[in-house]
C-alpha positions as CSV (number, residue, x, y, z in Angstrom):
1,M,-4.1,3.3,-13.6
2,Y,-0.9,1.4,-13.0
3,Q,-0.6,-0.8,-9.9
4,K,2.0,1.6,-8.5
5,Q,-0.4,4.5,-8.8
6,K,-3.2,2.4,-7.3
7,D,-1.0,1.6,-4.3
8,L,-0.1,5.3,-3.9
9,Q,-3.7,6.2,-3.9
10,L,-4.5,3.7,-1.2
11,Q,-1.6,4.9,0.8
12,Y,-2.8,8.5,0.5
13,E,-6.3,7.5,1.5
14,G,-4.9,5.6,4.5
15,F,-2.7,8.6,5.5
16,L,-5.7,11.1,5.2
17,K,-8.0,8.9,7.3
18,T,-5.4,8.6,10.0
19,P,-6.5,10.7,13.0
20,F,-4.2,13.3,14.7
21,L,-2.6,12.0,17.9
22,W,-4.4,14.8,19.7
23,Y,-6.3,18.0,18.8
24,G,-5.4,21.6,19.7
25,K,-2.7,22.0,22.3
26,G,-1.6,18.6,23.7
27,V,1.3,17.0,25.4
28,F,4.3,19.3,26.0
29,D,2.0,22.1,25.0
30,L,2.6,21.3,21.3
31,E,-0.2,22.6,19.1
32,Q,-1.6,20.6,16.3
33,Y,-2.2,22.1,12.8
34,P,-6.0,22.5,12.4
35,T,-6.5,20.9,9.0
36,S,-9.9,21.1,7.5
37,I,-9.7,18.7,4.6
38,T,-11.7,15.5,5.3
39,Q,-12.9,14.2,2.0
40,I,-10.8,11.6,0.1
41,T,-9.4,13.3,-2.9
42,S,-7.7,11.7,-5.9
43,L,-4.0,11.9,-5.5
44,N,-2.7,13.8,-8.5
45,L,0.9,13.4,-7.7
46,E,3.7,11.5,-9.4
47,I,6.4,10.0,-7.2
48,T,9.2,8.4,-9.2
49,Q,12.0,8.1,-6.6
50,K,12.0,5.6,-3.8
51,L,11.2,7.5,-0.6
52,R,11.4,6.5,3.0
53,L,7.9,6.3,4.6
54,G,8.5,9.6,6.5
55,K,9.4,11.4,3.3
56,L,6.4,10.0,1.5
57,V,4.1,11.3,4.3
58,E,5.7,14.8,3.9
59,R,4.8,14.7,0.1
60,F,1.2,13.6,1.1
61,V,0.9,16.5,3.6
62,S,2.1,19.0,0.9
63,F,-0.4,17.7,-1.5
64,E,-3.2,17.8,1.1
65,L,-2.3,21.4,2.1
66,S,-2.2,22.4,-1.6
67,Q,-5.9,21.4,-1.9
68,G,-6.8,24.2,0.5
69,S,-6.1,28.0,0.8
70,V,-2.5,27.5,1.9
71,S,0.7,28.8,0.2
72,I,3.7,26.7,0.9
73,L,6.8,28.9,1.1
74,A,9.5,26.3,1.6
75,E,10.0,22.6,2.4
76,N,12.8,20.5,3.9
77,I,14.9,23.5,4.6
78,Q,18.4,22.4,5.5
79,I,19.9,24.7,8.2
80,Q,23.7,24.9,7.9
81,K,26.5,26.1,10.1
82,E,29.7,26.4,8.1
83,K,28.5,23.8,5.5
84,I,27.5,21.4,8.3
85,T,23.7,20.7,8.5
86,V,22.6,21.4,12.1
87,G,18.9,20.6,11.4
88,E,15.9,20.9,9.1
89,L,12.7,22.8,9.1
90,D,10.0,20.6,7.6
91,C,7.7,23.3,6.1
92,L,7.1,27.0,6.1
93,L,3.7,28.0,4.9
94,L,1.2,30.9,4.8
95,K,-2.4,30.2,6.0
96,D,-4.8,33.2,6.2
97,K,-1.8,35.4,5.6
98,K,-0.1,34.1,8.8
99,P,3.3,32.3,8.5
100,I,3.5,28.9,10.1
101,H,6.5,26.6,10.8
102,L,5.1,23.1,10.6
103,E,6.9,19.9,11.7
104,I,5.4,16.8,10.2
105,I,5.3,13.4,12.0
106,Y,3.6,10.1,11.2
107,K,4.5,7.3,13.6
108,F,3.5,3.7,14.7
109,Y,3.7,3.1,18.4
110,L,3.0,0.1,20.7
111,Y,1.9,0.3,24.3
112,D,4.3,-1.3,26.8
113,S,3.4,-0.5,30.4
114,S,6.9,-1.8,31.5
115,V,8.5,1.2,29.9
116,G,8.5,4.5,31.7
117,N,6.2,5.7,34.5
118,S,3.3,7.4,32.6
119,E,0.9,6.6,29.8
120,I,2.9,8.9,27.4
121,E,6.1,7.1,28.3
122,H,4.6,3.7,27.7
123,W,4.4,4.3,23.9
124,I,7.4,2.8,22.0
125,G,8.4,2.0,18.4
126,P,7.7,-1.5,17.1
127,N,11.4,-2.5,17.5
128,R,11.9,-0.6,20.8
129,R,14.4,1.7,19.1
130,D,12.4,4.9,19.6
131,S,9.5,6.2,21.6
132,L,6.8,8.8,21.8
133,I,8.4,10.6,24.7
134,Q,11.8,10.8,22.7
135,K,9.9,12.3,19.7
136,L,8.1,14.8,21.8
137,T,11.2,15.8,23.6
138,K,13.1,16.2,20.3
139,L,10.3,18.4,18.9
140,H,10.2,20.5,22.1
141,E,13.9,20.9,22.6
142,K,15.5,20.8,19.2
143,Q,13.3,20.8,16.1
144,L,11.0,23.7,17.0
145,P,13.7,25.9,18.6
146,L,15.8,25.6,15.4
147,L,13.5,28.3,14.0
148,Y,15.0,30.8,16.5
149,S,18.7,29.8,15.8
150,N,21.0,32.5,14.3
151,Y,21.8,30.0,11.5
152,T,18.1,30.1,10.4
153,K,17.8,33.9,10.1
154,S,19.3,34.2,6.6
155,Y,16.8,31.6,5.3
156,L,13.9,33.5,6.9
157,D,15.3,36.8,5.5
158,E,15.3,35.4,2.0
159,L,11.6,34.6,2.4
160,K,11.0,38.0,4.0
161,L,9.7,36.4,7.2
162,S,10.1,37.8,10.7
163,V,10.7,35.1,13.2
164,D,8.5,36.9,15.8
165,E,5.4,36.5,13.5
166,I,5.8,32.8,12.8
167,I,3.4,30.4,14.5
168,Q,4.8,27.0,15.3
169,Q,2.6,23.9,14.9
170,V,3.0,20.2,14.5
171,Y,1.2,17.8,12.1
172,F,1.3,14.7,14.2
173,K,-0.5,11.6,13.1
174,A,0.0,8.1,14.4
175,Q,-1.3,4.5,14.5
176,L,-1.3,3.0,18.0
177,F,-1.4,-0.7,18.9
178,I,-2.0,-2.2,22.3
179,P,-1.4,-5.7,23.7
180,L,-4.0,-8.2,22.5
181,K,-5.1,-8.8,26.1
182,D,-5.9,-5.1,26.5
183,F,-7.6,-4.6,23.0
184,G,-10.7,-2.6,23.5
185,K,-9.5,-0.6,26.5
186,K,-9.5,3.2,26.4
187,I,-6.4,5.5,26.8
188,K,-6.6,8.8,28.5
189,Q,-4.0,11.3,27.2
190,L,-4.2,10.6,23.4
191,N,-6.8,10.2,20.7
192,N,-8.5,6.8,21.1
193,N,-9.3,6.8,17.4
194,C,-5.6,6.4,16.8
195,I,-5.8,2.8,18.1
196,Y,-5.6,0.8,14.9
197,G,-5.1,-2.7,16.3
198,F,-3.1,-4.9,18.7
199,Y,0.3,-6.6,19.0
200,I,1.1,-10.1,19.9
201,Y,4.0,-12.4,20.5
202,P,4.7,-15.3,18.1
203,R,3.5,-17.9,20.7
204,E,0.0,-16.3,20.6
205,L,-0.5,-16.9,16.9
206,K,-1.9,-20.3,17.4
207,Q,-5.3,-18.9,18.6
208,F,-5.7,-17.5,15.0
209,S,-5.2,-20.9,13.3
210,D,-8.4,-20.5,11.3
211,C,-7.5,-17.1,10.0
212,K,-5.6,-15.8,6.9
213,F,-2.6,-13.4,7.0
214,Y,-0.8,-10.8,4.9
215,I,2.5,-8.8,5.5
216,P,2.3,-5.5,3.6
217,N,5.5,-3.6,2.6
218,K,6.5,-0.6,4.7
219,H,4.7,2.0,2.6
220,N,1.5,0.0,2.7
221,W,1.6,0.3,6.5
222,L,-0.4,3.4,5.8
223,V,-3.1,1.4,3.9
224,N,-6.4,0.3,5.7
225,P,-6.7,-3.5,5.3
226,H,-8.8,-4.7,2.4
227,P,-9.6,-8.2,1.1
228,N,-7.9,-7.9,-2.3
229,V,-4.5,-9.3,-1.4
230,D,-2.8,-12.7,-1.5
231,W,-3.6,-14.1,1.9
232,L,-1.4,-16.7,3.6
233,S,-2.3,-19.6,5.8
234,L,-0.9,-19.5,9.3
235,K,1.8,-22.0,8.4
236,D,3.0,-20.0,5.4
237,F,2.7,-16.8,7.3
238,Q,4.9,-18.1,10.1
239,I,7.6,-19.1,7.7
240,K,7.6,-15.6,6.2
241,L,7.3,-14.0,9.7
242,H,10.4,-15.9,10.9
243,Q,12.7,-13.9,8.5
244,F,11.5,-10.6,10.1
245,L,11.8,-11.7,13.7
246,N,15.2,-13.2,13.2
247,E,16.4,-9.8,12.1
248,E,14.7,-8.2,15.2
249,N,12.1,-6.5,13.0
250,A,8.5,-6.4,14.1
251,P,6.3,-6.4,10.9
252,L,2.9,-4.8,10.6
253,C,0.5,-7.5,9.4
254,W,-3.1,-8.0,8.4
255,L,-5.5,-10.6,9.7
256,K,-8.6,-11.9,8.1
257,K,-11.1,-13.8,10.3
258,P,-13.3,-16.5,8.8
259,N,-16.2,-14.1,9.0
260,G,-14.3,-11.6,6.8
261,E,-13.4,-9.2,9.6
262,L,-10.0,-7.5,9.0
263,F,-7.5,-6.3,11.5
264,K,-4.1,-4.7,11.7
265,F,-1.5,-6.0,14.1
266,F,2.2,-6.3,14.9
267,V,4.1,-9.5,15.8
268,V,6.9,-8.5,18.1
269,W,10.3,-10.2,18.5
270,W,11.0,-8.9,22.0
């Protein structure tokens, strides 16, 4: 197996193991898709083009669904008004003969209690450019209602689907990171199994001077840490890290303690 395919397999396994952000009906009354595939399967999927992480996850979800008794009717449906795209439906599928409109989301969020007034509002993107509440609002007010738009009707007609029969669900997975000082604390409104690690500020790195470090590429943010990488000393890590922070990018990193314990964490520039 080529290295690229090995990487893809590890990315897929990491994606599969990521828990859902909640189960059943959760925040904003959004209902999660009840997936039943739990075993790690070999990824029989060839991806030649360079995809953004979100698009790669969509391919993984399609592959996962295809392993079960699901029929995918259409994906990435561009809804247009006079040749202008007004939105996109991620996936239309049939499960147990019932049509489902599925929106697919995979996110990385950090907990910052200084943002917003509730636990849900405290979750922000690593670079503070997006947030969980923004995504939930967009799903609730724009992405899911698009199904009922007049501009969507012709696409549904082609698939012989009646909008009244379609169930709407989300496939929302996430990795959550909390401040190092709070690492180990429980959260109340979301799935605690989604807490993958912590985040720190550059000045806090000195307490890990006896550890080794690694900065995976963006697609490998999905991967669970393993020892078979080129680990860096703290000094070499800080040199590499400086390039990210200078550009106001908070990278996801791996940490290996002297006892072999592995952790995921973000170093933030803000």
